[in-house]
C-alpha positions as CSV (number, residue, x, y, z in Angstrom):
1,M,-14.2,0.4,13.8
2,T,-10.5,1.3,13.9
3,L,-10.5,4.4,11.7
4,P,-8.8,6.7,14.2
5,F,-8.8,9.8,11.9
6,Y,-12.4,9.6,10.8
7,N,-13.6,12.4,13.0
8,Y,-10.7,14.6,12.2
9,F,-11.4,14.5,8.5
10,T,-15.2,14.3,8.5
11,H,-16.2,16.4,11.6
12,G,-13.2,18.7,11.9
13,K,-12.3,17.4,15.4
14,K,-8.7,18.8,15.4
15,D,-7.9,17.0,18.7
16,E,-8.4,13.6,17.0
17,N,-5.5,13.8,14.6
18,T,-2.9,11.8,16.6
19,Y,-2.6,8.1,17.1
20,V,-0.1,6.8,19.7
21,S,1.2,3.3,19.1
22,S,0.9,0.8,21.9
23,S,3.2,-1.7,20.2
24,W,6.1,0.6,19.2
25,P,7.2,3.0,22.0
26,G,7.5,6.5,20.6
27,L,5.7,5.8,17.3
28,L,3.1,8.5,16.4
29,L,0.8,8.6,13.5
30,S,-0.8,12.0,12.8
31,A,-3.4,13.2,10.3
32,H,-3.0,16.4,8.3
33,E,-5.0,18.0,5.5
34,R,-3.4,16.0,2.7
35,R,-1.3,13.4,4.5
36,I,-0.9,10.7,7.2
37,K,2.4,10.9,8.8
38,A,4.0,8.1,10.8
39,Q,7.1,9.1,12.8
40,S,9.4,7.1,15.1
41,L,11.8,8.5,17.6
42,Q,14.2,5.7,16.8
43,P,15.7,4.9,13.4
44,A,14.1,2.0,11.6
45,L,15.5,-0.4,9.0
46,A,12.9,-0.4,6.2
47,L,12.1,-2.5,3.2
48,S,9.9,-0.5,0.9
49,S,8.3,-0.4,-2.5
50,A,7.4,3.3,-2.0
51,V,7.6,5.6,-5.0
52,Y,9.7,7.9,-2.8
53,G,12.3,6.2,-0.5
54,G,12.0,2.7,-1.9
55,G,14.4,-0.1,-1.4
56,M,16.3,-1.1,1.8
57,L,17.0,2.0,3.8
58,E,17.0,3.6,7.3
59,L,14.1,6.0,8.0
60,Y,12.3,7.8,10.7
61,R,9.1,8.8,8.9
62,V,6.6,7.5,6.4
63,F,4.1,9.7,4.6
64,N,0.9,8.6,2.9
65,I,-0.1,11.5,0.7
66,Y,-3.5,12.2,-0.8
67,V,-3.8,13.1,-4.5
68,D,-6.9,13.6,-6.6
69,K,-8.1,10.5,-8.4
70,H,-7.4,12.2,-11.7
71,Y,-3.8,12.7,-10.8
72,R,-1.3,11.7,-13.5
73,C,2.4,12.3,-13.2
74,D,5.5,11.0,-14.9
75,D,7.6,11.9,-11.9
76,P,5.9,11.1,-8.5
77,P,9.1,11.3,-6.5
78,R,9.5,14.9,-7.6
79,D,5.9,15.7,-6.6
80,I,6.4,14.1,-3.2
81,E,9.6,16.0,-2.5
82,Q,8.0,19.3,-3.5
83,A,5.0,18.5,-1.2
84,L,7.3,17.7,1.7
85,L,9.2,20.9,1.2
86,E,6.0,22.9,1.0
87,W,4.9,21.3,4.4
88,Q,8.4,22.0,5.8
89,E,9.0,18.3,6.4
90,R,12.4,16.8,6.1
91,T,12.9,15.0,2.8
92,E,15.7,12.7,3.9
93,L,15.3,9.4,5.9
94,C,11.7,9.0,4.9
95,A,9.4,7.2,2.5
96,G,6.5,8.7,0.6
97,L,3.4,6.9,-0.7
98,L,0.6,8.4,-2.9
99,T,-3.1,7.5,-2.6
100,A,-6.4,8.7,-4.0
101,V,-8.2,7.0,-1.0
102,R,-10.0,9.4,1.3
103,L,-7.7,9.7,4.4
104,E,-10.6,9.3,6.9
105,H,-10.6,5.7,5.6
106,T,-7.2,5.0,7.1
107,S,-7.4,1.8,9.1
108,I,-4.9,1.1,11.9
109,Q,-4.6,-2.1,14.0
110,E,-2.0,-3.4,16.4
111,Y,-0.8,-6.5,18.1
112,T,1.6,-6.9,21.1
113,C,3.1,-10.0,22.8
114,D,6.3,-10.8,24.6
115,A,8.0,-11.8,21.4
116,F,7.2,-8.7,19.2
117,G,4.8,-5.8,18.5
118,L,3.3,-4.9,15.2
119,L,1.3,-2.0,13.9
120,C,-0.4,-2.0,10.5
121,C,-1.7,1.1,8.8
122,T,-3.6,0.8,5.5
123,T,-5.5,2.8,3.0
124,A,-7.3,0.7,0.3
125,G,-8.7,1.8,-3.0
126,V,-9.4,-0.4,-5.9
127,S,-10.4,1.8,-8.9
128,N,-7.4,0.2,-10.7
129,A,-7.8,-3.3,-9.4
130,A,-5.8,-5.9,-11.2
131,R,-5.1,-9.7,-11.2
132,A,-1.5,-10.8,-11.3
133,G,-0.7,-13.3,-14.1
134,S,-3.9,-12.5,-16.0
135,E,-4.4,-11.3,-19.6
136,R,-4.5,-7.5,-19.4
137,T,-2.8,-4.3,-20.5
138,V,0.7,-3.9,-19.2
139,F,3.6,-1.4,-19.6
140,D,7.3,-2.1,-20.1
141,A,10.2,-0.3,-18.5
142,Y,10.0,2.5,-21.1
143,G,6.3,3.1,-20.5
144,E,5.2,1.4,-23.7
145,K,1.8,-0.2,-23.7
146,H,1.4,-4.0,-24.4
147,Q,-1.3,-6.6,-24.2
148,A,-0.2,-9.6,-22.1
149,T,-2.1,-12.6,-23.4
150,A,-2.1,-16.2,-22.1
151,S,0.5,-17.2,-24.7
152,T,2.9,-14.3,-24.1
153,L,2.6,-14.9,-20.3
154,R,3.8,-18.4,-21.0
155,G,6.7,-17.0,-23.0
156,T,5.8,-18.7,-26.3
157,E,5.2,-15.5,-28.3
158,A,6.6,-12.0,-28.4
159,V,4.4,-9.3,-26.9
160,S,2.8,-7.1,-29.5
161,A,3.1,-3.4,-28.5
162,D,0.7,-2.2,-31.2
163,Y,-2.2,-4.6,-31.4
164,D,-4.6,-6.4,-29.1
165,R,-5.3,-9.7,-30.8
166,H,-8.4,-10.4,-28.7
167,S,-10.3,-7.2,-29.3
168,G,-8.6,-6.0,-32.5
169,T,-8.0,-2.7,-30.8
170,D,-4.9,-0.5,-31.6
171,I,-3.2,0.1,-28.3
172,S,-0.1,1.8,-29.7
173,D,-1.0,5.2,-28.2
174,T,1.5,5.7,-25.4
175,S,0.3,9.1,-24.2
176,S,0.4,9.2,-20.4
177,T,1.2,5.5,-20.2
178,S,4.1,6.0,-18.0
179,S,2.2,8.2,-15.6
180,Y,1.5,7.2,-12.0
181,V,-2.2,6.5,-11.7
182,P,-3.6,6.6,-8.1
183,G,-6.0,4.0,-6.8
184,T,-3.8,1.9,-4.7
185,I,-3.6,-0.2,-1.6
186,N,-0.9,1.3,0.6
187,I,0.3,-0.7,3.6
188,M,2.7,0.4,6.4
189,L,3.9,-2.3,8.8
190,W,5.9,-1.2,11.9
191,F,7.6,-4.2,13.5
192,N,9.0,-3.9,17.0
193,G,11.2,-6.9,17.6
194,Q,14.2,-8.8,16.2
195,I,14.0,-10.1,12.6
196,T,16.5,-11.1,9.9
197,Q,16.5,-9.4,6.5
198,G,15.4,-12.6,4.9
199,A,12.4,-12.8,7.3
200,M,11.6,-9.2,6.4
201,V,11.1,-10.3,2.7
202,N,9.1,-13.2,4.0
203,A,6.9,-10.8,6.0
204,I,6.2,-8.7,2.8
205,Q,5.3,-12.0,1.0
206,T,2.8,-12.9,3.8
207,A,1.3,-9.4,3.8
208,I,0.7,-9.5,0.0
209,E,-1.0,-12.9,0.3
210,A,-3.3,-11.5,3.0
211,K,-4.1,-8.5,0.8
212,A,-5.0,-10.7,-2.1
213,A,-7.2,-12.8,0.2
214,A,-9.0,-9.7,1.5
215,L,-9.7,-8.6,-2.1
216,A,-11.0,-12.0,-3.0
217,D,-13.4,-12.2,0.0
218,A,-14.6,-8.7,-0.8
219,G,-15.4,-9.7,-4.4
220,I,-13.1,-7.1,-6.0
221,M,-12.6,-7.8,-9.7
222,D,-10.1,-6.8,-12.4
223,S,-12.2,-4.5,-14.6
224,E,-10.3,-5.6,-17.7
225,N,-11.0,-9.3,-17.5
226,G,-13.6,-9.8,-14.8
227,Q,-11.3,-12.1,-12.7
228,T,-10.7,-11.8,-9.0
229,A,-8.2,-9.1,-8.3
230,T,-5.0,-9.7,-6.3
231,G,-4.1,-6.1,-5.9
232,T,-4.1,-2.8,-7.8
233,T,-1.6,-1.6,-10.5
234,T,0.0,0.8,-8.1
235,D,0.1,-0.9,-4.7
236,A,2.9,0.0,-2.3
237,I,4.2,-1.4,1.1
238,V,6.7,-0.3,3.7
239,L,8.0,-2.6,6.4
240,A,9.9,-0.7,9.1
241,V,11.8,-2.6,11.9
242,R,12.8,-1.1,15.2
243,Q,16.5,-1.7,15.5
244,T,16.8,-1.7,19.3
245,E,17.9,-5.2,20.5
246,H,15.8,-6.9,23.2
247,E,17.6,-9.8,24.7
248,S,14.4,-11.3,26.0
249,Q,12.8,-11.3,22.5
250,P,13.6,-14.1,20.0
251,L,15.1,-13.5,16.6
252,H,12.5,-14.1,13.9
253,T,14.1,-15.9,10.9
254,Y,10.8,-16.8,9.2
255,A,7.5,-14.9,8.8
256,G,5.4,-17.1,6.6
257,T,1.9,-18.3,7.2
258,A,3.0,-21.2,9.4
259,T,4.6,-18.9,11.9
260,A,3.0,-16.9,14.8
261,L,4.5,-13.7,13.3
262,G,3.1,-14.5,9.9
263,A,-0.3,-15.2,11.3
264,V,-0.4,-11.8,13.0
265,I,0.9,-10.0,9.8
266,G,-1.8,-11.8,7.8
267,R,-4.6,-11.0,10.2
268,L,-3.7,-7.3,10.6
269,V,-3.2,-6.8,6.9
270,Y,-6.4,-8.7,6.0
271,D,-8.5,-6.7,8.6
272,T,-7.1,-3.3,7.7
273,V,-7.5,-3.8,4.0
274,T,-11.1,-5.1,4.5
275,E,-12.0,-2.2,6.9
276,S,-10.6,0.5,4.6
277,L,-12.3,-1.0,1.6
278,Q,-15.6,-1.2,3.5
279,A,-15.4,2.4,4.6
280,G,-14.8,3.4,1.0
281,L,-17.6,1.2,-0.3
282,H,-20.1,2.6,2.2
283,W,-19.1,6.1,1.2
284,K,-19.6,5.3,-2.5
285,E,-22.9,3.5,-1.9
286,R,-24.3,6.7,-0.6
287,R,-23.4,8.3,-3.9
288,G,-24.6,5.4,-6.1
289,Q,-21.2,4.4,-7.4
290,G,-19.8,0.9,-8.0
291,D,-17.6,-1.3,-5.9
292,N,-14.4,-0.8,-8.0
293,D,-14.9,2.9,-8.1
294,I,-12.9,3.6,-4.9
């Protein structure tokens, strides 16, 4: 097991709230009542889909923040900023993620070699598991609800915002449709080495493929259509790269599945998603709840 904060959250062992990275000098991950905080001593160039601090940016810190599974909010960045201010954390140069996963189920794994180091930190919940490209309920940029069918996915028909042709159900009610709904697989990747921005995108691609593979092997289904899930509706990922140059380390221009770097990314993401899911499933089994209810 590589759940370093399990005893902190479940047994109150306050001295087990800090994880020191072996692959990234000066990188610390710490557990707090409602958050996991990752902080680097050096600035990192990050590519992020985080709800707070998304895009390409420089950062020092990433927060994975716990919210109740019933959390609904039209402005998650506002809630994250308010929480950081309440905790007296700096709100600049950071990214913030939201999760309804119990934080003791945070999985961390690392890999180090002469060419690079990599740390992967994951929390995985699948209560809102979904399959990309399938027929299911979707929302447009205005928060309006639609039913994406096989024909609309092929672009041959306009999407109907008011009517589900398969079930005959009116889905025009847009109350709370633009709200952020937690469930979520959140992944942090901290890469210590030299890599191009193009390869950073490639690394994200490989990580998402590994996540989908882990869900398939775990038998996680999209509850709307019963097909194998490829993620959840609110997944987020942050890839942070240490900017210190190492002349002895190669410059990585690719990070796909045929590369050594891609193989490590895939393995760490697959293993941490699997471990976090399994921890959640075991917790739910003791309470008689289903696989997708985490």
